[in-house]
C-alpha atoms as one frame of an Amber mdcrd trajectory, in Angstrom:
protein
 121.600 -50.872  31.471 117.874 -50.574  30.589 115.814 -53.656  28.671 112.422
 -51.224  28.692 112.946 -50.328  25.520 113.507 -54.309  24.076 110.984 -56.085
  22.835 108.919 -58.782  24.090 111.305 -62.636  23.609 110.113 -66.381  24.207
 111.981 -67.196  27.296 115.141 -68.445  27.380 113.885 -71.840  28.984 110.456
 -72.566  27.029 111.063 -75.920  25.130 109.028 -74.848  22.230 110.510 -73.022
  18.873 114.117 -73.241  20.457 116.139 -72.459  17.870 120.262 -71.611  17.153
 119.241 -67.735  16.349 117.402 -68.293  19.521 120.049 -68.546  21.825 122.441
 -65.579  23.363 125.631 -65.371  21.540 128.597 -63.389  22.353 131.567 -65.032
  23.038 133.558 -66.852  20.516 133.882 -69.735  22.582 130.287 -70.373  22.650
 129.521 -69.428  18.997 131.973 -72.305  18.014 130.075 -74.986  20.103 127.077
 -73.649  18.484 128.612 -74.050  14.565 129.135 -77.305  15.570 125.914 -78.369
  16.683 123.876 -76.372  13.444 126.952 -78.665  11.527 125.592 -81.581  13.115
 122.320 -80.857  12.938 121.041 -82.215   9.983 123.696 -85.651   9.657 121.315
 -87.605  12.381 124.889 -88.713  14.503 124.190 -89.646  17.750 126.145 -86.629
  19.370 127.399 -86.332  23.090 127.468 -82.472  24.836 130.310 -82.172  27.725
 129.890 -79.149  29.953 129.300 -78.331  33.417 125.776 -77.767  35.005 123.986
 -75.098  33.741 125.463 -74.292  30.837 122.794 -74.879  28.260 123.180 -78.424
  26.810 119.183 -78.987  27.093 118.839 -75.659  24.987 121.547 -76.926  22.842
 120.152 -80.220  21.997 116.200 -78.917  21.097 117.978 -76.563  18.721 120.056
 -79.493  17.347 116.053 -81.465  17.280 114.802 -78.727  15.888 117.335 -77.711
  12.921 117.232 -81.954  11.898 114.792 -83.877   9.209 112.965 -85.002  12.429
 111.827 -81.553  13.888 108.441 -82.462  12.896 108.219 -85.495  15.439 108.474
 -85.518  19.374 111.568 -84.169  20.972 111.837 -86.362  24.710 114.018 -85.640
  27.571 114.989 -87.536  30.424 117.407 -86.574  33.649 119.038 -89.552  34.244
 120.223 -88.477  37.941 116.834 -87.080  38.831 115.309 -90.614  38.767 116.352
 -93.528  40.830 118.138 -96.621  39.226 114.973 -98.785  40.452 112.863 -96.422
  38.025 115.434 -95.242  35.277 114.681 -98.715  33.302 110.900 -98.220  33.544
 111.221 -94.179  32.494 113.327 -95.167  29.838 111.667 -98.434  28.522 108.131
 -98.121  29.758 106.264-100.806  31.968 103.300-103.291  31.504 100.597-103.515
  33.713 101.682-105.422  36.948 105.308-105.395  36.419 105.469-104.114  39.679
 103.715-102.982  42.677 102.476 -99.418  41.462 102.113-100.652  37.947  98.096
-100.270  37.994  98.099 -99.600  33.945 100.659-100.045  31.161 103.259 -97.367
  30.858 104.978 -95.977  27.818 108.918 -95.312  28.223 110.973 -92.342  26.679
 112.022 -94.676  23.350 108.706 -95.318  22.919 107.525 -91.693  22.826 110.499
 -90.007  20.947 109.594 -92.754  18.310 110.869 -90.957  14.981 112.232 -87.936
  16.551 114.921 -87.392  19.397 115.546 -88.719  22.716 117.838 -86.203  24.734
 119.615 -88.274  27.892 120.680 -85.448  30.017 123.549 -86.363  32.942 124.263
 -90.214  31.733 127.193 -90.540  33.810 124.727 -91.292  36.592 123.469 -94.114
  34.360 123.119 -97.451  35.978 125.117-100.537  34.470 121.813-102.365  33.757
 120.368 -99.365  32.095 123.765 -98.635  30.312 123.464-102.266  29.050 120.129
-101.889  27.875 120.512 -98.562  26.105 123.077 -99.761  24.159 121.020-102.627
  22.775 118.255-100.130  22.074 120.652 -98.177  20.234 122.479-100.443  18.295
 119.907-102.493  17.324 116.590-100.380  17.913 114.715-102.625  20.008 113.778
-103.025  23.826 111.136-104.255  25.800 109.553-102.739  28.412 109.733-103.948
  32.161 107.369-106.917  32.687 106.787-107.262  29.118 107.991-109.897  26.794
 107.095-108.524  23.641 110.007-106.774  21.561 109.415-103.127  20.219 111.378
-101.322  17.492 111.802 -97.467  17.717 113.629 -95.302  15.858 115.092 -92.010
  17.303 118.434 -89.844  17.332 120.135 -89.952  20.395 121.722 -86.669  22.020
 123.522 -87.353  25.340 125.072 -84.978  27.771 126.802 -84.807  31.090 128.995
 -82.639  33.833 130.961 -85.171  34.337 134.478 -86.544  33.098 134.108 -89.347
  30.872 137.657 -89.922  30.856 137.472 -90.987  34.729 134.345 -92.582  34.421
 135.289 -94.865  31.611 138.833 -95.511  33.803 137.123 -95.933  36.499 134.908
 -98.976  34.716 131.568 -96.658  35.764 130.675 -96.487  31.791 130.711 -99.019
  29.397 133.306 -98.582  26.647 130.882 -99.720  24.226 128.112 -97.416  25.287
 130.546 -94.298  24.876 131.733 -94.804  21.580 128.531 -95.827  20.442 126.713
 -92.459  21.283 130.629 -90.462  20.578 129.888 -90.159  17.386 130.376 -86.131
  17.609 131.147 -84.490  20.795 130.434 -80.921  21.682 131.939 -79.492  24.415
 129.551 -76.263  25.849 132.042 -73.661  27.200 130.802 -72.457  31.041 130.021
 -69.021  31.358 133.064 -67.700  32.996 134.737 -68.228  30.029 131.108 -66.434
  27.922 131.281 -63.261  30.193 130.258 -61.520  27.211 126.701 -62.886  27.400
 126.170 -62.413  31.112 124.295 -58.582  30.534 121.978 -60.253  27.300 120.844
 -62.750  29.450 120.366 -60.702  32.342 118.436 -57.861  30.522 116.476 -61.650
  28.909 115.870 -62.704  32.437 114.576 -59.601  34.116 111.894 -59.267  30.965
 110.890 -62.894  31.551 110.506 -62.385  35.114 108.663 -58.754  34.150 106.699
 -60.840  32.350 106.152 -63.376  34.936 105.853 -61.794  37.802 104.508 -58.476
  37.225 107.542 -56.871  38.184 108.628 -53.522  36.407 112.803 -53.729  36.586
 114.217 -51.622  33.764 117.688 -52.770  34.198 120.865 -53.113  36.241 123.070
 -50.855  37.816 126.517 -50.860  36.684 128.088 -51.536  40.103 125.901 -54.878
  40.126 127.080 -55.427  36.720 130.609 -55.020  37.774 129.349 -57.695  40.542
 127.982 -60.011  37.656 130.903 -59.792  35.545 133.737 -60.512  38.476 131.744
 -63.815  39.912 132.693 -66.846  38.300 129.005 -68.560  38.063 130.070 -72.066
  38.972 126.096 -72.334  37.806 126.953 -70.978  35.068 123.339 -69.971  33.385
 121.367 -71.659  35.557 122.984 -69.603  38.282 122.409 -66.572  36.713 119.042
 -67.074  35.860 118.034 -67.699  39.279 120.096 -65.084  41.107 118.200 -62.362
  38.635 115.335 -63.914  39.736 115.772 -63.253  42.928 117.113 -59.786  42.590
 113.711 -59.148  39.986 111.614 -59.967  43.435 113.765 -58.811  46.016 114.608
 -55.443  44.122 112.714 -51.869  45.528 113.138 -50.008  42.902 112.869 -50.501
  39.160 116.542 -50.956  39.052 118.694 -54.123  40.178 121.500 -52.955  43.038
 124.751 -54.875  43.954 122.955 -55.452  47.178 119.844 -57.307  45.587 122.100
 -59.933  43.864 123.294 -61.557  47.147 127.076 -62.456  45.593 130.069 -62.265
  47.296 132.038 -59.821  46.496 135.225 -60.909  44.489 138.055 -61.872  46.491
 141.133 -59.180  45.985 143.868 -61.517  46.580 145.379 -65.241  45.598 144.896
 -66.103  49.154 141.530 -65.495  50.179 140.464 -67.416  46.680 142.213 -70.050
  47.815 143.089 -70.945  51.339 146.951 -72.318  51.996 147.268 -75.705  51.168
 143.771 -76.193  49.779 143.008 -78.550  46.909 143.013 -76.016  43.515 141.762
 -78.842  41.295 138.570 -77.824  39.910 136.596 -80.363  41.600 138.080 -79.025
  45.198 136.923 -75.610  44.188 133.317 -76.756  43.267 133.588 -78.323  46.527
 134.460 -74.954  48.529 131.963 -72.892  46.577 129.306 -75.947  47.381 129.906
 -75.648  50.943 130.064 -71.729  50.607 126.715 -71.335  49.123 125.609 -74.129
  51.771 126.316 -72.465  54.993 124.949 -69.068  53.085 121.408 -70.591  52.766
 121.539 -71.854  56.386 121.481 -75.293  54.531 118.677 -75.145  52.236 119.181
 -77.267  49.665 115.938 -76.162  47.823 117.439 -72.628  47.979 121.185 -73.747
  47.436 120.037 -76.509  44.284 118.394 -73.103  42.997 121.292 -70.750  43.238
 123.787 -72.934  41.903 121.334 -74.172  39.071 122.102 -77.927  39.399 118.853
 -80.322  40.696 118.331 -81.379  43.717 119.434 -84.896  43.557 122.670 -83.696
  41.679 123.143 -81.300  44.983 123.108 -84.282  47.444 125.254 -86.672  45.236
 127.755 -83.989  45.245 127.653 -83.183  49.177 128.367 -87.036  49.405 131.129
 -87.038  47.021 132.396 -84.358  48.961 132.233 -85.292  52.543 130.217 -82.018
  52.930 128.959 -82.353  56.499 126.892 -79.049  58.010 127.457 -77.567  60.958
 126.409 -78.689  64.152
């Protein structure tokens, strides 16, 4: 499966110039998600993107911004799960000089930097209760104060939020404010996982190969049929991010100009139900995710940097899931 004769294109993960047309879309499920996103882009409603980690929610948010009337203003993104609770408030709203020990100068926050444009709040399910209350105020009244400041600042931002967690569970458990949820939930789009968009695996792989050839000076021409078969059989719990990481590693590791099945380092797909789910095992999505994370951790010798890269998630998200699923490193 050759990529040699195809034109060089913009990387799938560069933030500049992301449009709906630049996104790979070969499946009905993803096509419908993009149709809804394009429809909402010009309406200036707040949007909530739901979907697993690595499905492309950030790229869809950028495409929405670039198709909106705010496209000439900033697109500002913040990953709420990657910032400790103690720092998230300052990250969002800024801080005055002397507000805390290391605050040696005035710092503008994301709401201020995004004025007139779009603020993308990724992984809002990990936002603390204090931050939720302040975001709600900024959302409703379009005003806020920097940490340590008394001046009320005004901002005009469109908020696009995203989460890979179940909002229903967060609301039921009281971990997420209902009023903020309804404010953000003016328009909801569910982004399907890659396992439901397998028609996109091949074109995405070709795109990532070209990206690697440009970035690393490799000369990969394509993917051998056996390797593509193994990729089609894989469930991709890390979704497009995992696919990109696998292709990047395989492009560097391949001894020739074609990626082989062994270069992918993907487990061979089980052939029986008993092999997929052990007897009496938790067959829920969370149970399957826990088993897959544990499998990849064992595969990498509990190297968290490599594991998070293979799964297509951030290191803080991996640490949270290890704690959440009570995964233990073997002695």
